[in-house]
C-alpha distance (Angstrom), angle and dihedral (degrees) to the residues before:
residue distance angle dihedral
X1 . . .
X2 3.78 . .
X3 3.79 111.6 .
X4 3.81 106.2 152.6
X5 3.78 134.4 27.1
X6 3.80 144.0 158.0
X7 3.79 136.8 -121.2
X8 3.79 105.8 -176.0
X9 3.81 100.6 157.5
X10 3.79 121.8 102.8
X11 3.79 124.4 -99.9
X12 3.80 89.9 -109.4
X13 3.81 91.6 53.4
X14 3.79 91.0 48.4
X15 3.80 93.0 49.9
X16 3.80 91.1 50.2
X17 3.80 93.9 45.9
X18 3.81 94.7 49.4
X19 3.82 96.9 35.9
X20 3.81 96.2 -115.8
X21 3.77 114.1 170.4
X22 3.80 102.6 166.4
X23 3.81 116.2 122.5
X24 3.81 97.9 -141.7
X25 3.81 114.1 58.0
X26 3.82 134.1 159.2
X27 3.79 120.0 -91.0
X28 3.79 112.6 -95.5
X29 3.77 136.3 -175.9
X30 3.82 128.0 172.5
X31 3.80 111.1 -73.8
X32 3.78 123.9 -161.1
X33 3.80 103.1 -179.3
X34 3.80 113.1 31.9
X35 3.79 109.7 -179.2
X36 3.82 139.6 -170.6
X37 3.83 118.4 -76.0
X38 3.81 91.1 25.3
X39 3.79 124.2 115.5
X40 3.80 110.4 -97.1
X41 3.78 134.9 -171.8
X42 3.80 115.7 -102.6
X43 3.78 136.1 176.4
X44 3.81 122.8 -141.9
X45 3.77 131.8 172.0
X46 3.79 119.8 -127.6
X47 3.79 93.2 -160.2
X48 3.78 93.1 -89.1
X49 3.80 108.6 43.7
X50 3.78 143.9 0.4
X51 3.78 116.9 -91.3
X52 3.79 129.3 -162.6
X53 3.78 122.2 -142.4
X54 3.79 144.8 140.0
X55 3.79 127.7 -92.1
X56 3.78 130.1 -179.9
X57 3.80 110.9 -112.2
X58 3.80 108.0 -119.1
X59 3.79 116.2 62.5
X60 3.80 118.3 -119.1
X61 3.83 111.8 -163.7
X62 3.82 116.4 -135.3
X63 3.81 90.5 -115.3
X64 3.82 95.4 53.3
X65 3.82 117.8 123.5
X66 3.80 93.3 -154.2
X67 3.82 127.2 31.0
X68 3.80 89.4 -144.5
X69 3.80 86.5 83.2
X70 3.79 85.9 79.8
X71 3.81 90.8 78.5
X72 3.81 87.2 68.1
X73 3.81 94.1 47.0
X74 3.80 101.0 64.2
X75 3.80 92.6 121.1
X76 3.79 136.2 25.6
X77 3.79 123.1 -157.8
X78 3.80 106.4 -119.4
X79 3.80 91.5 -146.5
X80 3.81 94.6 59.2
X81 3.83 106.0 22.1
X82 3.81 92.8 103.2
X83 3.81 91.0 60.3
X84 3.81 99.4 42.8
X85 3.83 117.5 95.8
X86 3.81 92.3 -135.9
X87 3.80 94.8 53.8
X88 3.81 110.8 20.9
X89 3.81 95.8 92.2
X90 3.79 94.2 41.3
X91 3.80 94.0 53.1
X92 3.79 88.8 54.2
X93 3.79 99.2 43.3
X94 3.82 113.5 7.4
X95 3.78 113.8 51.5
X96 3.78 123.9 151.9
X97 3.78 142.7 177.0
X98 3.78 118.4 -118.5
X99 3.83 108.4 -156.1
X100 3.80 117.4 -139.3
X101 3.77 140.5 150.9
X102 3.81 98.2 -155.3
X103 3.77 142.2 -6.1
X104 3.79 133.1 -147.4
X105 3.77 129.8 -128.3
X106 3.80 131.0 175.5
X107 3.81 116.3 -124.3
X108 3.80 118.0 -155.4
X109 3.82 111.6 -128.4
X110 3.79 125.2 -145.4
X111 3.83 90.1 -98.6
X112 3.81 91.5 54.5
X113 3.79 96.9 -105.5
X114 3.78 121.2 124.6
X115 3.79 126.6 -119.1
X116 3.82 117.6 -161.1
X117 3.79 112.3 -132.0
X118 3.77 128.9 -163.7
X119 3.81 113.8 -141.2
X120 3.79 121.7 -165.5
X121 3.79 144.2 143.6
X122 3.80 113.2 -75.1
X123 3.79 87.8 -126.3
X124 3.80 91.0 58.5
X125 3.79 89.2 -129.7
X126 3.80 122.2 143.0
X127 3.80 119.1 -104.6
X128 3.78 139.9 -170.6
X129 3.77 125.6 -110.5
X130 3.80 114.3 -152.0
X131 3.78 110.0 -110.1
X132 3.79 141.7 176.4
X133 3.79 126.0 -147.8
X134 3.77 138.7 -164.4
X135 3.81 139.4 -178.8
X136 3.80 119.7 -130.1
X137 3.79 119.8 -162.9
X138 3.79 117.0 -150.0
X139 3.82 122.6 -142.8
X140 3.82 89.1 -101.1
X141 3.81 90.9 56.0
X142 3.80 97.1 -106.1
X143 3.79 117.0 137.7
X144 3.78 130.9 -131.9
X145 3.81 118.8 -165.4
X146 3.79 114.4 -159.4
X147 3.80 141.2 169.6
X148 3.77 145.0 -160.7
X149 3.82 133.2 -152.9
X150 3.80 118.6 -124.6
X151 3.79 117.2 -131.5
X152 3.79 133.6 -161.3
X153 3.80 139.4 -178.0
X154 3.81 116.2 -60.8
X155 3.78 125.5 -97.1
X156 3.83 122.2 -134.7
X157 3.79 92.1 -83.0
X158 3.78 93.3 51.4
X159 3.81 99.2 41.2
X160 3.84 94.8 84.8
X161 3.81 90.4 45.0
X162 3.81 106.6 43.2
X163 3.79 140.8 -15.8
X164 3.82 93.8 -122.1
X165 3.79 136.8 42.4
X166 3.80 134.5 -176.9
X167 3.78 119.1 -91.7
X168 3.80 103.4 -103.5
X169 3.77 114.3 -161.5
X170 3.78 125.2 -144.7
X171 3.82 110.8 -125.9
X172 3.81 89.3 -114.6
X173 3.82 90.0 58.3
X174 3.79 98.2 48.3
X175 3.80 93.9 84.9
X176 3.80 90.3 52.9
X177 3.80 91.8 49.8
X178 3.81 91.4 52.1
X179 3.82 95.5 43.1
X180 3.80 104.5 121.8
X181 3.81 91.9 -162.0
X182 3.81 91.7 67.7
X183 3.80 108.4 87.7
X184 3.80 99.8 156.6
X185 3.85 111.2 91.0
X186 3.81 89.5 -157.9
X187 3.79 88.5 72.1
X188 3.79 89.3 59.1
X189 3.80 98.2 50.2
X190 3.84 95.3 96.9
X191 3.82 88.8 60.9
X192 3.79 91.5 62.8
X193 3.80 95.4 68.3
X194 3.83 112.1 118.2
X195 3.80 112.1 -92.8
X196 3.82 115.6 -102.6
X197 3.79 107.5 -82.1
X198 3.81 93.3 -149.6
X199 3.81 89.6 66.1
X200 3.80 93.2 54.8
X201 3.79 138.7 66.9
X202 3.79 136.3 -166.0
X203 3.78 131.2 -158.7
X204 3.83 137.0 170.8
X205 3.79 120.6 -96.8
X206 3.79 136.5 -174.7
X207 3.80 120.5 -65.6
X208 3.81 85.7 -125.8
X209 3.80 87.4 87.8
X210 3.80 86.6 74.4
X211 3.81 91.1 75.8
X212 3.80 117.9 72.8
X213 3.81 88.0 -149.8
X214 3.79 88.9 71.5
X215 3.79 116.7 81.5
X216 3.79 112.6 150.7
X217 3.83 139.1 118.4
X218 3.80 90.5 -100.3
X219 3.80 90.0 72.8
X220 3.81 92.9 70.3
X221 3.81 96.3 48.5
X222 3.78 117.7 111.3
X223 3.76 108.6 -98.6
X224 3.79 94.3 -115.2
X225 3.81 88.6 55.3
X226 3.78 92.8 47.3
X227 3.79 94.2 55.7
């Protein structure tokens, strides 16, 4: 699964990277420990241009009776999303990019304890995780916009760490993922291949990342530097 990630670049860098030209955008500051149920940055395409906004992490399907179901919809398996009631409409009509520059996963040690690992591109550049979004309307008419992160099988780097990893999109594939004219999930299957392991790196970080109260640059330091 993908349960924590970072987005430490500036708003200006994010707008340049994801070709955002709108004049009114959400406030953003570097974040080092983004967690489920929080508001996260997301990019959608309105048919003409990319737009940046905020979505609550944890997808709530339109038919849900209770928005609390979103806490169980943090991730969607890319292989089966098109057949699941919660995701099958979103993967056809409501796809988004979720900007990040690393994600965390907990590796189980030989003694059974867990070591948090930070996984990122070797280049240090930001990337997009493939996401889906939905809008839930409450009985009083208020709207809740939410999202989920797609996951796929692990690459060689991730295999010793966890049995799933987020779907990371190559920049050249982001336009395809956001293309609202594509309604057939079969056309998107090639995008779900695990990202090339040789372009990524992983290193241990402080256990402090386990608490959502912690959100500081020290969380992304290599463990030996943090000691």
